[in-house]
N, C-alpha and C positions, 0 to 999 in steps of 0.2 A: 552459543552464547544468547541469552534471551533477556529481554527487558530493557529497552535502551530510550534515552532521551536526547535527542539532537540539542547540542550547544552550539550557537550560532556567535558570529562576531565579524568586524571587519578588518580588512588587512591595513597593518599599520607600519609594517617592515618593508625595507627593500631587500630583495633576495642578495645573498652573498655573491661575490663574483664568481662567476661560471655556473650559474643556477641550473635551470633545466630540470628540475626535480618537480613533481606534481604538488599543487598547493591544495591542501585537504582541511576539511573541518573534523570534528570529534563527535562522538555521541557518548553519553552517559550510560553505563551499564547498571542495572538493578535500582533504577531511580526510586522506586517505590518500595523498595524492602526496608524494614527496619534493622539496619546494619550498622552498629557503632564502631567505626573502623579508624578512630582517630589514632593517630601515629602510624599509618599504614607505610611500610617498608619494602615489602616484598610479596609476591604471588608465587605458589608453588603447588605441584601435583603430582601424585605417583603415577608411575604407567600402569595402572591398574584396571582400565576400561571404563573406570567410572566418569562422573561427570563433576565432581564437587572440586572447589577450589580452596586453596589454604591461604588464607591472609595471615601474614606475619605484622604484629603491631609491636612498636618499639618498646613499649612498657614490659613486654614479657608473655604477651598471649599469642596464639595461635587460633584463629577461628576457621572452622569449615563453612564455606558458603556452597548452599545446594540450590541451583537454579530451579524455577518451577517447571511444572510438566508441560507447560505451554508459554508461548511469548507474552501472554496477558497475565499470567500466574506470577506470585511475588517470591523471591529468591528467601531463602531462611539461612540463619547463621547459628551454628551451635559452637559452644567452646571446645576446641580440640586439644589443647595444651596450655598450661598455666605454669610458667616458672618465675613469675613476678617476685617470690620471695628469695630469689638468689640472683637477680638481675640489678646491676647497678645503672642507674640513669641519672646521675647526679650532674653531668654534662651534657649538652644536647646533641651530642654525635655518639652518645653511649646508649646501651639498650640490647636488644634482640635486634640482629642487623641481618641475619642470613639464615635460610633453611634450604636443605638439599634431601630429598628423597633418594633412599638407595635404588639403583637400577632394579634391583632384586627385592624391593618392597614387599610384591604382593607375596612373596614367599618367605622372606626373613622379617619383614615388619620393621626395618631400621629406617630411621631419619636421623639428620644431622642437623645441629644447631649452633650457629656462633652468637654468642652474647658477652656481655661485658661484666665483670664481678668486682666486688670489693675484697678488701682484707688480705693481701694488698691489690691495688688497682691491677687488672689484667683481663685480656681476652681469652675466652675459652671457645674451643670446638668440643661438642659432647654428642655422643650418640644417645638417641632415645628409642624405645620400641613401643609399637602401638598397631593399631588397625586402621581401616579406612574411616572409622568412626572415632576414635579416642587414641591419644597417645597417653602412655603412663609417665608423670613427672618423676616417679621414684625409679624408673629404670635408668636413669643416667649412666653413661659410662664415658669417662673422660678420654677425649683422644689427643687434646695438645692445649697447653696453657702458654700464653706469651706475655710476660711483664710489659705493662704500658706505662710510660714516666708521666705522661699528661692525659688531660680526658678526651682530647679531640684527635682526629686523623686515624680513626680505628679501622678503615677500610670496611670490611664486613660481610663482602658477598662470598660465597660458597655455592659450588657447581660441580656436578660431576661431567667429565669431559668424554667425548667418544672412545676415548681409551679405557674407560673405566675408572680412572683416578678422580681424585677429590682434589679440585684446583681452589685456593682461598686466597684472599687478599688482604693484606696489612698494610696500613698508613706507617708513615714515617716517625710515628710515635707521638706527633703532635707539637704543642707550642706554636711558634712560628719560625720561618726560616730553618727548620731543621736543625736547632741548636746542637744535638749530639752527632750529626753527620752520618744518620742512619742510612739515608737513601744511597749513600756511595760505598756503604760497607756491607759488603756479602757476607761477613762474618756474623751480622745479626739477621734475625727473621723480618725486622721491621722494614718497611719501604719495599716491599717484595710481594711478588706471587709466589705462593707454594704449591708443591704438585706431591700429594701424598696418597699411598696405597692403605685404605681402609678396610680392606676384605677380611683382616683377621683381628679386628678390635676385641679386646678383652680387658679385664682387671689389670692384667700384668703388661698388655702389649697396648699402646694406644694408637701405633700406627707404624707402617713400614716405609722405608724410602725406595722408591722404584730405582732399580738399578742404572737406568738411562737418564736420570736426571743429570743436567749438565755439570753440577758442582760435586758430584760425588767423587770423593777420593783427592779432592783438591784442598791444599792447606789454607788455613785461614777463611774458608767459605763453609756456610750451611749447605749440607746436601739435601735439605728439603726445597732449596730455592729454586724456582723455573725461571723466573727473570726478576731483576731489582732496578734501582734507581728511580722509584716512584715516590709521590708525595701523598696522594690520599686517593687511591683508586676507588671509585664509587662505581660499582656495576661493571659486569662485563658478560661476554655472550659469545658462545660459539657459533660460528654459522653451520649450520647442519648439511649443507651442500659442499662447502669447501674446507671445512674445518678449521678456518681462521678464526683465532682468538681475538675479539675486539674489545677494548676498553677505554673508559673515560678516566682522567686523571685531573683532581681538583688543583687549580693553580694557586699561586700565593696572592698576589696583588694585580697581575696584569693579564695572565694567559690561561686559558682552559684548553686542554689537549684531548685529542683522540689518538689512540695507539693500536697498532696490530701486534700483538705479544707474540714473540717467537722464542725458541729455547736458548737460555743463558743469555739474553738480551740485556742490555743497560740503558735505561730510559733517561739518564741524565740528571735526575733530581739530585742535589741542590746546585749543581754547577749550572745546570740550565733549568729554565721556566718556559716550556714550550720549545719553540725552536730559538728562543733568544738566551744570552747569558744571564743568569740570575743575579749576579753580584758584578758590577762593572760592566765595562764595553768589551773585554776581551776573555775569552774562556776557551778552553781546548775541546773540541767536538770529537777527538780522536776516540774511536771506539764505541761512541754513543749512537743510540737509535733515535731519530727525531720523529716527532709525531706526523701523523699523514693529514690531519686537521687541526686547526685552532681557532679561537675567536677570543676577543678582549673584552673589557669591562664595558663597552657601549652595547654588548648584546646580553650581558648576563654576569654572574659572579660564581657559579658552581656547577659544574658539568655532571649531568647524570648519564652515564652510558647506557646505550640500548643495544638491541638485535640487529641482524640483517633481515628484512621482511620476506619471507618465504609463503605468505598466505595467498589465498585465492579471491579475496573479496575486492583487492584494489591492484588492478593489474598493471598499472603505472607506476606502483611502488615496488614491483618485482625486483629482487636483488640489491635493493638500496638499504644501507646502514643508517638508522634512525638514531639519533641522540637529542637531548634536550638540556634546558638549563633550568635549575632548581628556583632561581630568583626571578627570570624574565618569562618564564613558561614558553619560550619559544622551542620549536622542535625542528632540527634540521634533517635533512637527508644527503648522503653522499653515495656515489657509485664508484667503486675501486676497479680498475681495468686495467690489465698489463702492468702491474706494480705501481701505479699511480691513481691519484681521484682525478676522475675525468668529469664528475657533475658534483656540485655542492650548493645546497640553497635551502632556504626556508621551506618546511611543509606545514607547519601549524605557526601562525602568528600568535604573538603575546595576547594575553586577554582570555584565552579559551580554557586553559588548565592552570591551576595555580599549583606552587610546590610541588614539583615533579620529582618524587622521590625513587622512581623505580620504572624499568619497563618489564614487561614479562610476555611470554608467547604463550597461547593457549594449546590444547592438543589438536586443533585444527590448523595451526600455523599463523593465527592471527596475533597481531602486536597489540597488548595491552598498555595502557598509561596509567601509573599509579599516582594519586595525588595524597601528600603527608596527611591532609585533614580527613581522608577516607575514600575519596572518589576513584572509581574504577571506569576507565574510558577506553575507546577504540577509534580509529580512525574511519572517516566515512568521504565519500566525494561529495564537494560542494554543489 
């Protein structure tokens, strides 16, 4: 990555209990580039040996960002895919929310897009075709449609796992408090993480269900589900070293949570919000998986899940899972060892990055921080 400007600020937050993670600054990438990335929600790239980044804008565009040939050169942006004509953005949580390049993109040219649509309101996962330079909006092949009762809690992240399967996240359907009870109903796809085989997508076959999915053959449960009991899971990431699937789940009014997602697990919503009961003071925790970390409204209002740092620029961050808050801009890091969190503290204090919409990991393993107004940042030593 080239072309960065340092963003400085003063520490204003006390570390969370059990701190001992590095306190870092951030630097903005491509500060001089003429890139219009308002509504930036995701960055992705194929495993094609290139150096371009593909920026996903909520309104329905994907832009290809090409770094300059030297650190002093300005990056350029070109429109890679435009599907604004079919994307619903009426509610502020709707739009194009996720993109994943097929692991075999260099040979098959396939990429997958998650977006909101109208008539009726629904979430769509579709496959498109293209090259590294341009995707064809007319090449859309439908993979999955999920009806949405409300305009919020759409989840939206999609990513191929190390097993080659496509994982995607759906919120509970929206409104407030999960009025339809979707989170605790494995008979609906809402409030779940799905695991799909998209190796044979065609006009007649959208996806296949992997035979080892946990609810295959179980009465009253959707076989596409990998895990459920989630409210509005916003961003997840696989740790390339351990294979663990980490996720942030946005809370209702009190608690934001971080979960390690495992096969067939129930994460409690709407019986639970974080590690506490959602309604009243008593509830059954039997069979529920509680978060590994959580925070309250004094620190933010909407968690953005991140990745485990496996880069080389910040040695003190190695092996630490990072996550942020959209509202406060605080970024935390935690270390998970022997089945428990052993360290958890603030990595970046509030005021340095606004509206954290997502994290990404570049081709060298470095973590990138995305801001909804269009900024792309990375960590730096103070």
